[in-house]
C-alpha positions, 0 to 999 in steps of 0.5 A: 246832515241837513241842508244848512249844515251842508251849505255852511260846510261848503261856505266854511271850506271856501272861506278857510281857503281864503275865498269870500262868501256871500250867504243869502238866506230866505228863512233864517236871520243873520244871527241864526246863520252866523251861530251855524257857522260858529257851531260847525267851525267849533266842531271842525276845529274840535275834531282836528284838535286845533280848538285853541285857534278858535278866536283867530280863525273865527276872526278870519271867517267874519272878515271874508263872509257876508250874510244877507237875509230876505226874511219877510221880502221876496228874493230874486237874483236880479234884485241882488245883482247890485249888491253881489257886483259890489261884494265882488270887488276888491276891498277898499276903505270907505267902500259903500255899496 
C-alpha cells in the first residue's frame, strides 16, 4: 500500500466516524484525490459486502471532506491558516471563507 492510499484510508476512517477532513495535496489535482477516496471507499464497502450503500455513504463523505491542492504553488502551513480556521468553524448557511 502506498502513501496516498494509506492517508486516504485514514481520512475515510475519520469521515465515516462523523469527523471533517481537510485533505491538502501538493502534487495531485482535486479530481485525482477524489478518485482515490472513491476507489478506496468502494473497496472498503465491497469487502464488508455493503456496496449497495455506496451512493449514500459517498454523499456523506463528500459533505464532510474538503480537498485543497497546491499544484504549481508553494505550500506553507502559515499560508493556509485562514482557510483552516474557516474550515474548523461550525457549518452555517452562506458561509464564505
